[in-house]
All heavy atoms as a GROMACS GRO file, in nm:
protein
  561
    1MET      N    1   0.083  -0.118   0.000
    1MET     CA    2   0.000   0.000   0.000
    1MET      C    3   0.088   0.124   0.000
    1MET      O    4   0.174   0.140   0.083
    1MET     CB    5  -0.087   0.000   0.125
    1MET     CG    6  -0.169   0.125   0.141
    1MET     SD    7  -0.238   0.137   0.308
    1MET     CE    8  -0.158   0.287   0.359
    2ASN      N    9   0.067   0.210  -0.096
    2ASN     CA   10   0.135   0.340  -0.102
    2ASN      C   11   0.030   0.449  -0.100
    2ASN      O   12  -0.076   0.434  -0.160
    2ASN     CB   13   0.218   0.354  -0.229
    2ASN     CG   14   0.338   0.263  -0.228
    2ASN    OD1   15   0.384   0.222  -0.123
    2ASN    ND2   16   0.390   0.233  -0.345
    3ALA      N   17   0.057   0.556  -0.030
    3ALA     CA   18  -0.037   0.668  -0.024
    3ALA      C   19   0.039   0.796   0.001
    3ALA      O   20   0.153   0.793   0.047
    3ALA     CB   21  -0.138   0.645   0.089
    4TRP      N   22  -0.024   0.907  -0.030
    4TRP     CA   23   0.038   1.037  -0.005
    4TRP      C   24  -0.004   1.086   0.133
    4TRP      O   25  -0.119   1.076   0.171
    4TRP     CB   26  -0.005   1.139  -0.110
    4TRP     CG   27   0.061   1.115  -0.241
    4TRP    CD1   28   0.006   1.055  -0.350
    4TRP    CD2   29   0.194   1.149  -0.276
    4TRP    NE1   30   0.097   1.047  -0.450
    4TRP    CE2   31   0.214   1.105  -0.409
    4TRP    CE3   32   0.300   1.209  -0.210
    4TRP    CZ2   33   0.334   1.122  -0.476
    4TRP    CZ3   34   0.418   1.226  -0.278
    4TRP    CH2   35   0.435   1.183  -0.408
    5ALA      N   36   0.090   1.138   0.206
    5ALA     CA   37   0.064   1.195   0.338
    5ALA      C   38   0.079   1.346   0.329
    5ALA      O   39   0.143   1.397   0.238
    5ALA     CB   40   0.162   1.138   0.440
    6PRO      N   41   0.021   1.419   0.424
    6PRO     CA   42   0.038   1.564   0.424
    6PRO      C   43   0.186   1.600   0.427
    6PRO      O   44   0.267   1.534   0.490
    6PRO     CB   45  -0.030   1.607   0.555
    6PRO     CG   46  -0.126   1.497   0.586
    6PRO     CD   47  -0.063   1.372   0.531
    7GLY      N   48   0.223   1.705   0.355
    7GLY     CA   49   0.362   1.748   0.350
    7GLY      C   50   0.438   1.687   0.233
    7GLY      O   51   0.558   1.704   0.221
    8GLY      N   52   0.368   1.614   0.146
    8GLY     CA   53   0.431   1.560   0.028
    8GLY      C   54   0.511   1.433   0.049
    8GLY      O   55   0.592   1.396  -0.035
    9ALA      N   56   0.489   1.364   0.159
    9ALA     CA   57   0.563   1.240   0.185
    9ALA      C   58   0.485   1.122   0.129
    9ALA      O   59   0.364   1.115   0.142
    9ALA     CB   60   0.586   1.222   0.334
   10LEU      N   61   0.554   1.031   0.066
   10LEU     CA   62   0.495   0.906   0.020
   10LEU      C   63   0.510   0.805   0.133
   10LEU      O   64   0.620   0.786   0.184
   10LEU     CB   65   0.567   0.857  -0.105
   10LEU     CG   66   0.517   0.726  -0.164
   10LEU    CD1   67   0.375   0.743  -0.219
   10LEU    CD2   68   0.610   0.681  -0.275
   11VAL      N   69   0.400   0.743   0.175
   11VAL     CA   70   0.407   0.645   0.283
   11VAL      C   71   0.372   0.508   0.229
   11VAL      O   72   0.290   0.494   0.140
   11VAL     CB   73   0.315   0.682   0.403
   11VAL    CG1   74   0.359   0.811   0.467
   11VAL    CG2   75   0.170   0.691   0.360
   12ALA      N   76   0.436   0.406   0.285
   12ALA     CA   77   0.411   0.269   0.244
   12ALA      C   78   0.408   0.180   0.366
   12ALA      O   79   0.482   0.201   0.461
   12ALA     CB   80   0.520   0.223   0.147
   13SER      N   81   0.325   0.078   0.360
   13SER     CA   82   0.320  -0.022   0.465
   13SER      C   83   0.425  -0.127   0.428
   13SER      O   84   0.422  -0.182   0.318
   13SER     CB   85   0.181  -0.083   0.471
   13SER     OG   86   0.174  -0.178   0.572
   14VAL      N   87   0.518  -0.152   0.519
   14VAL     CA   88   0.627  -0.246   0.493
   14VAL      C   89   0.641  -0.344   0.608
   14VAL      O   90   0.602  -0.314   0.721
   14VAL     CB   91   0.762  -0.174   0.472
   14VAL    CG1   92   0.759  -0.088   0.347
   14VAL    CG2   93   0.799  -0.091   0.592
   15GLU      N   94   0.695  -0.461   0.578
   15GLU     CA   95   0.726  -0.558   0.684
   15GLU      C   96   0.870  -0.533   0.728
   15GLU      O   97   0.959  -0.522   0.645
   15GLU     CB   98   0.712  -0.700   0.630
   15GLU     CG   99   0.732  -0.806   0.737
   15GLU     CD  100   0.711  -0.945   0.684
   15GLU    OE1  101   0.808  -1.004   0.633
   15GLU    OE2  102   0.598  -0.994   0.691
   16VAL      N  103   0.890  -0.518   0.859
   16VAL     CA  104   1.024  -0.492   0.910
   16VAL      C  105   1.067  -0.604   1.003
   16VAL      O  106   0.985  -0.670   1.067
   16VAL     CB  107   1.035  -0.356   0.984
   16VAL    CG1  108   1.011  -0.242   0.888
   16VAL    CG2  109   0.942  -0.348   1.102
   17THR      N  110   1.198  -0.624   1.009
   17THR     CA  111   1.259  -0.720   1.100
   17THR      C  112   1.366  -0.644   1.177
   17THR      O  113   1.390  -0.525   1.152
   17THR     CB  114   1.325  -0.836   1.024
   17THR    OG1  115   1.431  -0.784   0.944
   17THR    CG2  116   1.226  -0.909   0.935
   18ALA      N  117   1.434  -0.711   1.267
   18ALA     CA  118   1.543  -0.647   1.340
   18ALA      C  119   1.652  -0.597   1.244
   18ALA      O  120   1.719  -0.499   1.271
   18ALA     CB  121   1.602  -0.742   1.443
   19ALA      N  122   1.667  -0.664   1.131
   19ALA     CA  123   1.770  -0.625   1.035
   19ALA      C  124   1.729  -0.506   0.948
   19ALA      O  125   1.814  -0.434   0.898
   19ALA     CB  126   1.804  -0.743   0.944
   20THR      N  127   1.598  -0.482   0.932
   20THR     CA  128   1.554  -0.378   0.838
   20THR      C  129   1.484  -0.258   0.903
   20THR      O  130   1.454  -0.161   0.834
   20THR     CB  131   1.458  -0.437   0.733
   20THR    OG1  132   1.342  -0.490   0.800
   20THR    CG2  133   1.526  -0.546   0.652
   21VAL      N  134   1.455  -0.264   1.032
   21VAL     CA  135   1.387  -0.153   1.098
   21VAL      C  136   1.475  -0.028   1.094
   21VAL      O  137   1.597  -0.037   1.100
   21VAL     CB  138   1.346  -0.190   1.244
   21VAL    CG1  139   1.466  -0.209   1.332
   21VAL    CG2  140   1.249  -0.088   1.300
   22GLN      N  141   1.412   0.089   1.078
   22GLN     CA  142   1.486   0.215   1.067
   22GLN      C  143   1.428   0.319   1.161
   22GLN      O  144   1.310   0.311   1.200
   22GLN     CB  145   1.477   0.271   0.925
   22GLN     CG  146   1.535   0.182   0.820
   22GLN     CD  147   1.514   0.239   0.680
   22GLN    OE1  148   1.456   0.347   0.663
   22GLN    NE2  149   1.558   0.167   0.580
   23ARG      N  150   1.509   0.418   1.194
   23ARG     CA  151   1.458   0.533   1.269
   23ARG      C  152   1.348   0.599   1.186
   23ARG      O  153   1.362   0.611   1.065
   23ARG     CB  154   1.569   0.633   1.296
   23ARG     CG  155   1.665   0.589   1.402
   23ARG     CD  156   1.777   0.692   1.421
   23ARG     NE  157   1.874   0.644   1.517
   23ARG     CZ  158   1.980   0.571   1.487
   23ARG    NH1  159   2.002   0.538   1.361
   23ARG    NH2  160   2.063   0.531   1.581
   24GLY      N  161   1.241   0.639   1.251
   24GLY     CA  162   1.131   0.704   1.181
   24GLY      C  163   1.019   0.611   1.142
   24GLY      O  164   0.910   0.657   1.108
   25ASP      N  165   1.042   0.479   1.144
   25ASP     CA  166   0.935   0.385   1.114
   25ASP      C  167   0.826   0.398   1.219
   25ASP      O  168   0.854   0.422   1.337
   25ASP     CB  169   0.986   0.240   1.116
   25ASP     CG  170   1.067   0.204   0.992
   25ASP    OD1  171   1.067   0.281   0.896
   25ASP    OD2  172   1.129   0.096   0.995
   26VAL      N  173   0.702   0.385   1.178
   26VAL     CA  174   0.588   0.389   1.270
   26VAL      C  175   0.533   0.247   1.281
   26VAL      O  176   0.490   0.189   1.181
   26VAL     CB  177   0.480   0.486   1.220
   26VAL    CG1  178   0.360   0.484   1.314
   26VAL    CG2  179   0.536   0.628   1.208
   27ILE      N  180   0.538   0.193   1.402
   27ILE     CA  181   0.495   0.056   1.427
   27ILE      C  182   0.375   0.060   1.522
   27ILE      O  183   0.378   0.131   1.621
   27ILE     CB  184   0.609  -0.026   1.490
   27ILE    CG1  185   0.728  -0.030   1.395
   27ILE    CG2  186   0.563  -0.166   1.527
   27ILE    CD1  187   0.853  -0.092   1.454
   28GLN      N  188   0.272  -0.016   1.489
   28GLN     CA  189   0.154  -0.020   1.575
   28GLN      C  190   0.176  -0.126   1.682
   28GLN      O  191   0.194  -0.244   1.652
   28GLN     CB  192   0.029  -0.050   1.496
   28GLN     CG  193  -0.095  -0.034   1.580
   28GLN     CD  194  -0.219  -0.018   1.496
   28GLN    OE1  195  -0.212   0.004   1.377
   28GLN    NE2  196  -0.332  -0.030   1.560
   29VAL      N  197   0.175  -0.083   1.808
   29VAL     CA  198   0.195  -0.172   1.922
   29VAL      C  199   0.078  -0.152   2.018
   29VAL      O  200   0.057  -0.041   2.067
   29VAL     CB  201   0.329  -0.141   1.994
   29VAL    CG1  202   0.348  -0.234   2.112
   29VAL    CG2  203   0.446  -0.152   1.899
   30GLY      N  204   0.004  -0.257   2.043
   30GLY     CA  205  -0.109  -0.249   2.136
   30GLY      C  206  -0.214  -0.147   2.095
   30GLY      O  207  -0.275  -0.082   2.179
   31GLY      N  208  -0.234  -0.132   1.964
   31GLY     CA  209  -0.334  -0.038   1.915
   31GLY      C  210  -0.286   0.106   1.906
   31GLY      O  211  -0.362   0.194   1.865
   32ARG      N  212  -0.162   0.132   1.942
   32ARG     CA  213  -0.105   0.267   1.936
   32ARG      C  214   0.004   0.272   1.831
   32ARG      O  215   0.086   0.182   1.821
   32ARG     CB  216  -0.044   0.307   2.070
   32ARG     CG  217  -0.146   0.324   2.180
   32ARG     CD  218  -0.083   0.368   2.309
   32ARG     NE  219   0.008   0.480   2.289
   32ARG     CZ  220   0.106   0.509   2.374
   32ARG    NH1  221   0.126   0.436   2.480
   32ARG    NH2  222   0.183   0.613   2.351
   33ALA      N  223   0.006   0.380   1.756
   33ALA     CA  224   0.112   0.399   1.656
   33ALA      C  225   0.231   0.463   1.726
   33ALA      O  226   0.219   0.568   1.789
   33ALA     CB  227   0.062   0.489   1.544
   34CYS      N  228   0.347   0.398   1.719
   34CYS     CA  229   0.468   0.445   1.786
   34CYS      C  230   0.579   0.465   1.684
   34CYS      O  231   0.608   0.375   1.606
   34CYS     CB  232   0.513   0.342   1.890
   34CYS     SG  233   0.391   0.306   2.016
   35ARG      N  234   0.640   0.584   1.686
   35ARG     CA  235   0.749   0.614   1.593
   35ARG      C  236   0.883   0.580   1.658
   35ARG      O  237   0.910   0.617   1.772
   35ARG     CB  238   0.748   0.762   1.555
   35ARG     CG  239   0.854   0.798   1.451
   35ARG     CD  240   0.847   0.944   1.411
   35ARG     NE  241   0.716   0.983   1.365
   35ARG     CZ  242   0.672   0.970   1.238
   35ARG    NH1  243   0.750   0.919   1.148
   35ARG    NH2  244   0.551   1.008   1.206
   36VAL      N  245   0.969   0.509   1.583
   36VAL     CA  246   1.100   0.469   1.632
   36VAL      C  247   1.192   0.591   1.635
   36VAL      O  248   1.217   0.654   1.532
   36VAL     CB  249   1.162   0.359   1.542
   36VAL    CG1  250   1.302   0.322   1.592
   36VAL    CG2  251   1.072   0.237   1.538
   37ARG      N  252   1.240   0.626   1.754
   37ARG     CA  253   1.330   0.739   1.771
   37ARG      C  254   1.476   0.694   1.763
   37ARG      O  255   1.560   0.762   1.707
   37ARG     CB  256   1.305   0.809   1.904
   37ARG     CG  257   1.396   0.930   1.926
   37ARG     CD  258   1.373   0.994   2.059
   37ARG     NE  259   1.425   0.904   2.163
   37ARG     CZ  260   1.393   0.909   2.290
   37ARG    NH1  261   1.305   0.996   2.333
   37ARG    NH2  262   1.444   0.825   2.377
   38ASP      N  263   1.506   0.578   1.820
   38ASP     CA  264   1.643   0.528   1.824
   38ASP      C  265   1.639   0.377   1.832
   38ASP      O  266   1.538   0.318   1.869
   38ASP     CB  267   1.717   0.586   1.945
   38ASP     CG  268   1.867   0.592   1.926
   38ASP    OD1  269   1.916   0.549   1.820
   38ASP    OD2  270   1.936   0.639   2.018
   39LEU      N  271   1.749   0.312   1.797
   39LEU     CA  272   1.757   0.167   1.809
   39LEU      C  273   1.898   0.125   1.845
   39LEU      O  274   1.994   0.193   1.813
   39LEU     CB  275   1.710   0.096   1.683
   39LEU     CG  276   1.727   0.161   1.547
   39LEU    CD1  277   1.854   0.120   1.481
   39LEU    CD2  278   1.610   0.117   1.463
   40PHE      N  279   1.906   0.014   1.917
   40PHE     CA  280   2.033  -0.038   1.966
   40PHE      C  281   2.046  -0.184   1.928
   40PHE      O  282   1.952  -0.262   1.944
   40PHE     CB  283   2.042  -0.024   2.118
   40PHE     CG  284   2.034   0.118   2.165
   40PHE    CD1  285   1.914   0.170   2.209
   40PHE    CD2  286   2.146   0.200   2.162
   40PHE    CE1  287   1.906   0.302   2.252
   40PHE    CE2  288   2.138   0.331   2.205
   40PHE     CZ  289   2.018   0.382   2.249
   41GLN      N  290   2.164  -0.220   1.878
   41GLN     CA  291   2.193  -0.360   1.843
   41GLN      C  292   2.218  -0.440   1.971
   41GLN      O  293   2.292  -0.397   2.058
   41GLN     CB  294   2.317  -0.366   1.754
   41GLN     CG  295   2.350  -0.505   1.704
   41GLN     CD  296   2.248  -0.555   1.604
   41GLN    OE1  297   2.213  -0.483   1.512
   41GLN    NE2  298   2.202  -0.677   1.622
   42LEU      N  299   2.154  -0.556   1.982
   42LEU     CA  300   2.174  -0.646   2.094
   42LEU      C  301   2.239  -0.775   2.042
   42LEU      O  302   2.262  -0.790   1.922
   42LEU     CB  303   2.041  -0.677   2.163
   42LEU     CG  304   1.964  -0.557   2.217
   42LEU    CD1  305   1.829  -0.602   2.271
   42LEU    CD2  306   2.044  -0.486   2.324
   43SER      N  307   2.265  -0.867   2.130
   43SER     CA  308   2.328  -0.993   2.091
   43SER      C  309   2.235  -1.078   2.006
   43SER      O  310   2.113  -1.065   2.013
   43SER     CB  311   2.373  -1.071   2.214
   43SER     OG  312   2.260  -1.106   2.291
   44GLN      N  313   2.293  -1.164   1.924
   44GLN     CA  314   2.222  -1.259   1.840
   44GLN      C  315   2.126  -1.195   1.742
   44GLN      O  316   2.022  -1.251   1.708
   44GLN     CB  317   2.152  -1.364   1.925
   44GLN     CG  318   2.247  -1.444   2.011
   44GLN     CD  319   2.177  -1.546   2.098
   44GLN    OE1  320   2.054  -1.554   2.100
   44GLN    NE2  321   2.254  -1.624   2.170
   45GLY      N  322   2.156  -1.074   1.696
   45GLY     CA  323   2.077  -1.008   1.594
   45GLY      C  324   1.953  -0.936   1.642
   45GLY      O  325   1.879  -0.880   1.562
   46ALA      N  326   1.927  -0.935   1.771
   46ALA     CA  327   1.810  -0.865   1.825
   46ALA      C  328   1.837  -0.714   1.828
   46ALA      O  329   1.951  -0.670   1.823
   46ALA     CB  330   1.779  -0.916   1.965
   47LYS      N  331   1.730  -0.635   1.836
   47LYS     CA  332   1.743  -0.491   1.850
   47LYS      C  333   1.645  -0.440   1.954
   47LYS      O  334   1.537  -0.494   1.972
   47LYS     CB  335   1.716  -0.420   1.718
   47LYS     CG  336   1.832  -0.429   1.623
   47LYS     CD  337   1.825  -0.326   1.516
   47LYS     CE  338   1.947  -0.341   1.428
   47LYS     NZ  339   1.925  -0.293   1.294
   48GLN      N  340   1.686  -0.334   2.021
   48GLN     CA  341   1.597  -0.266   2.115
   48GLN      C  342   1.556  -0.135   2.051
   48GLN      O  343   1.640  -0.054   2.012
   48GLN     CB  344   1.665  -0.241   2.248
   48GLN     CG  345   1.571  -0.182   2.351
   48GLN     CD  346   1.635  -0.172   2.486
   48GLN    OE1  347   1.742  -0.116   2.499
   48GLN    NE2  348   1.569  -0.227   2.586
   49LEU      N  349   1.425  -0.116   2.037
   49LEU     CA  350   1.371   0.005   1.976
   49LEU      C  351   1.331   0.102   2.087
   49LEU      O  352   1.270   0.062   2.185
   49LEU     CB  353   1.249  -0.028   1.891
   49LEU     CG  354   1.264  -0.140   1.790
   49LEU    CD1  355   1.133  -0.161   1.715
   49LEU    CD2  356   1.377  -0.116   1.695
   50VAL      N  357   1.363   0.228   2.068
   50VAL     CA  358   1.320   0.334   2.160
   50VAL      C  359   1.221   0.421   2.082
   50VAL      O  360   1.255   0.475   1.976
   50VAL     CB  361   1.439   0.420   2.207
   50VAL    CG1  362   1.391   0.527   2.304
   50VAL    CG2  363   1.546   0.333   2.271
   51PHE      N  364   1.099   0.430   2.133
   51PHE     CA  365   0.997   0.509   2.065
   51PHE      C  366   0.998   0.653   2.115
   51PHE      O  367   1.051   0.682   2.223
   51PHE     CB  368   0.859   0.446   2.088
   51PHE     CG  369   0.845   0.310   2.026
   51PHE    CD1  370   0.826   0.198   2.106
   51PHE    CD2  371   0.852   0.293   1.889
   51PHE    CE1  372   0.813   0.072   2.050
   51PHE    CE2  373   0.839   0.167   1.832
   51PHE     CZ  374   0.819   0.056   1.913
   52GLU      N  375   0.940   0.744   2.038
   52GLU     CA  376   0.933   0.885   2.077
   52GLU      C  377   0.863   0.904   2.210
   52GLU      O  378   0.890   0.999   2.282
   52GLU     CB  379   0.864   0.967   1.967
   52GLU     CG  380   0.949   0.985   1.844
   52GLU     CD  381   0.881   1.067   1.736
   52GLU    OE1  382   0.758   1.090   1.745
   52GLU    OE2  383   0.953   1.109   1.644
   53SER      N  384   0.774   0.813   2.245
   53SER     CA  385   0.701   0.821   2.372
   53SER      C  386   0.788   0.780   2.491
   53SER      O  387   0.747   0.792   2.605
   53SER     CB  388   0.577   0.732   2.367
   53SER     OG  389   0.616   0.597   2.349
   54GLY      N  390   0.910   0.726   2.462
   54GLY     CA  391   0.999   0.681   2.567
   54GLY      C  392   0.989   0.533   2.596
   54GLY      O  393   1.068   0.478   2.671
   55GLU      N  394   0.891   0.465   2.536
   55GLU     CA  395   0.875   0.322   2.558
   55GLU      C  396   0.982   0.244   2.482
   55GLU      O  397   1.035   0.292   2.382
   55GLU     CB  398   0.736   0.278   2.511
   55GLU     CG  399   0.626   0.343   2.592
   55GLU     CD  400   0.490   0.325   2.528
   55GLU    OE1  401   0.478   0.352   2.407
   55GLU    OE2  402   0.398   0.284   2.600
   56LEU      N  403   1.012   0.125   2.531
   56LEU     CA  404   1.112   0.038   2.470
   56LEU      C  405   1.045  -0.088   2.419
   56LEU      O  406   0.950  -0.138   2.479
   56LEU     CB  407   1.218  -0.002   2.572
   56LEU     CG  408   1.295   0.110   2.640
   56LEU    CD1  409   1.384   0.052   2.749
   56LEU    CD2  410   1.378   0.186   2.539
   57LEU      N  411   1.098  -0.143   2.309
   57LEU     CA  412   1.052  -0.271   2.258
   57LEU      C  413   1.175  -0.345   2.209
   57LEU      O  414   1.253  -0.292   2.129
   57LEU     CB  415   0.954  -0.253   2.141
   57LEU     CG  416   0.908  -0.380   2.071
   57LEU    CD1  417   0.822  -0.465   2.166
   57LEU    CD2  418   0.830  -0.348   1.945
   58THR      N  419   1.194  -0.466   2.258
   58THR     CA  420   1.305  -0.550   2.213
   58THR      C  421   1.249  -0.653   2.117
   58THR      O  422   1.152  -0.723   2.150
   58THR     CB  423   1.373  -0.620   2.333
   58THR    OG1  424   1.418  -0.520   2.424
   58THR    CG2  425   1.490  -0.703   2.286
   59ILE      N  426   1.309  -0.661   1.997
   59ILE     CA  427   1.262  -0.758   1.899
   59ILE      C  428   1.372  -0.857   1.868
   59ILE      O  429   1.489  -0.821   1.857
   59ILE     CB  430   1.207  -0.690   1.770
   59ILE    CG1  431   1.312  -0.604   1.701
   59ILE    CG2  432   1.085  -0.608   1.800
   59ILE    CD1  433   1.265  -0.548   1.569
   60HIS      N  434   1.333  -0.981   1.856
   60HIS     CA  435   1.422  -1.093   1.824
   60HIS      C  436   1.463  -1.080   1.677
   60HIS      O  437   1.395  -1.016   1.597
   60HIS     CB  438   1.346  -1.224   1.848
   60HIS     CG  439   1.428  -1.345   1.831
   60HIS    ND1  440   1.441  -1.409   1.710
   60HIS    CD2  441   1.501  -1.416   1.919
   60HIS    CE1  442   1.519  -1.514   1.724
   60HIS    NE2  443   1.556  -1.522   1.851
   61ALA      N  444   1.570  -1.144   1.640
   61ALA     CA  445   1.621  -1.139   1.503
   61ALA      C  446   1.518  -1.186   1.400
   61ALA      O  447   1.516  -1.136   1.288
   61ALA     CB  448   1.748  -1.222   1.492
   62ARG      N  449   1.429  -1.279   1.436
   62ARG     CA  450   1.331  -1.331   1.341
   62ARG      C  451   1.192  -1.271   1.356
   62ARG      O  452   1.099  -1.311   1.286
   62ARG     CB  453   1.324  -1.483   1.353
   62ARG     CG  454   1.453  -1.549   1.305
   62ARG     CD  455   1.443  -1.698   1.314
   62ARG     NE  456   1.443  -1.735   1.457
   62ARG     CZ  457   1.422  -1.856   1.502
   62ARG    NH1  458   1.400  -1.954   1.419
   62ARG    NH2  459   1.424  -1.881   1.631
   63THR      N  460   1.175  -1.173   1.444
   63THR     CA  461   1.045  -1.108   1.462
   63THR      C  462   1.010  -1.028   1.337
   63THR      O  463   1.094  -0.959   1.281
   63THR     CB  464   1.049  -1.013   1.583
   63THR    OG1  465   1.080  -1.089   1.700
   63THR    CG2  466   0.917  -0.941   1.603
   64ARG      N  467   0.886  -1.037   1.295
   64ARG     CA  468   0.839  -0.960   1.179
   64ARG      C  469   0.723  -0.872   1.225
   64ARG      O  470   0.628  -0.920   1.284
   64ARG     CB  471   0.792  -1.052   1.067
   64ARG     CG  472   0.904  -1.138   1.013
   64ARG     CD  473   0.860  -1.212   0.888
   64ARG     NE  474   0.963  -1.300   0.837
   64ARG     CZ  475   1.072  -1.261   0.774
   64ARG    NH1  476   1.094  -1.134   0.755
   64ARG    NH2  477   1.160  -1.348   0.730
   65LEU      N  478   0.732  -0.744   1.194
   65LEU     CA  479   0.629  -0.647   1.229
   65LEU      C  480   0.590  -0.567   1.105
   65LEU      O  481   0.670  -0.553   1.012
   65LEU     CB  482   0.680  -0.549   1.336
   65LEU     CG  483   0.728  -0.610   1.467
   65LEU    CD1  484   0.798  -0.504   1.550
   65LEU    CD2  485   0.611  -0.669   1.543
   66VAL      N  486   0.469  -0.513   1.104
   66VAL     CA  487   0.427  -0.425   0.996
   66VAL      C  488   0.447  -0.282   1.042
   66VAL      O  489   0.408  -0.246   1.153
   66VAL     CB  490   0.280  -0.451   0.957
   66VAL    CG1  491   0.233  -0.351   0.854
   66VAL    CG2  492   0.263  -0.592   0.906
   67ALA      N  493   0.509  -0.202   0.957
   67ALA     CA  494   0.536  -0.063   0.991
   67ALA      C  495   0.495   0.026   0.874
   67ALA      O  496   0.480  -0.019   0.761
   67ALA     CB  497   0.685  -0.043   1.020
   68VAL      N  498   0.480   0.154   0.903
   68VAL     CA  499   0.457   0.254   0.800
   68VAL      C  500   0.586   0.332   0.786
   68VAL      O  501   0.641   0.381   0.885
   68VAL     CB  502   0.339   0.347   0.837
   68VAL    CG1  503   0.325   0.458   0.734
   68VAL    CG2  504   0.211   0.268   0.849
   69ARG      N  505   0.635   0.341   0.665
   69ARG     CA  506   0.761   0.411   0.639
   69ARG      C  507   0.732   0.524   0.541
   69ARG      O  508   0.665   0.504   0.440
   69ARG     CB  509   0.863   0.314   0.580
   69ARG     CG  510   0.999   0.374   0.560
   69ARG     CD  511   1.099   0.268   0.521
   69ARG     NE  512   1.130   0.184   0.637
   69ARG     CZ  513   1.185   0.065   0.629
   69ARG    NH1  514   1.218   0.014   0.512
   69ARG    NH2  515   1.210  -0.005   0.739
   70SER      N  516   0.782   0.643   0.570
   70SER     CA  517   0.761   0.756   0.480
   70SER      C  518   0.890   0.788   0.408
   70SER      O  519   0.998   0.779   0.463
   70SER     CB  520   0.710   0.878   0.556
   70SER     OG  521   0.806   0.922   0.649
   71VAL      N  522   0.874   0.825   0.282
   71VAL     CA  523   0.987   0.862   0.198
   71VAL      C  524   0.958   1.001   0.142
   71VAL      O  525   0.858   1.020   0.073
   71VAL     CB  526   1.006   0.762   0.083
   71VAL    CG1  527   1.123   0.802  -0.006
   71VAL    CG2  528   1.024   0.623   0.137
   72ARG      N  529   1.040   1.098   0.175
   72ARG     CA  530   1.019   1.233   0.124
   72ARG      C  531   1.065   1.243  -0.020
   72ARG      O  532   1.171   1.193  -0.055
   72ARG     CB  533   1.098   1.334   0.207
   72ARG     CG  534   1.048   1.342   0.348
   72ARG     CD  535   1.031   1.488   0.384
   72ARG     NE  536   0.978   1.497   0.517
   72ARG     CZ  537   0.853   1.531   0.544
   72ARG    NH1  538   0.772   1.559   0.446
   72ARG    NH2  539   0.809   1.537   0.667
   73ARG      N  540   0.985   1.304  -0.102
   73ARG     CA  541   1.020   1.324  -0.242
   73ARG      C  542   1.083   1.461  -0.257
   73ARG      O  543   1.042   1.556  -0.194
   73ARG     CB  544   0.896   1.313  -0.328
   73ARG     CG  545   0.838   1.172  -0.313
   73ARG     CD  546   0.745   1.143  -0.419
   73ARG     NE  547   0.818   1.128  -0.543
   73ARG     CZ  548   0.766   1.083  -0.653
   73ARG    NH1  549   0.641   1.048  -0.655
   73ARG    NH2  550   0.835   1.071  -0.762
   74ARG      N  551   1.183   1.469  -0.340
   74ARG     CA  552   1.251   1.598  -0.364
   74ARG      C  553   1.215   1.656  -0.496
   74ARG      O  554   1.186   1.596  -0.588
   74ARG     CB  555   1.402   1.578  -0.354
   74ARG     CG  556   1.440   1.538  -0.216
   74ARG     CD  557   1.586   1.514  -0.209
   74ARG     NE  558   1.615   1.458  -0.077
   74ARG     CZ  559   1.728   1.474  -0.016
   74ARG    NH1  560   1.823   1.543  -0.070
   74ARG    NH2  561   1.748   1.422   0.101
   0.00000   0.00000   0.00000
């Protein structure tokens, strides 16, 4: 799914893993949309995500989540 967001950003729904998650991805957790502010590499390919709200989420190397990623057009 691709759509235009306010401000001229193209947004797409993508599947992310610990290897592909990026800062700025919006992941729905418990019915709330949370934007990834920072991430830290952990052992065995896992990552700890820090959301803008201050909450933490640790994902295993094989965890798959659906996220919304925006790409600004120039």
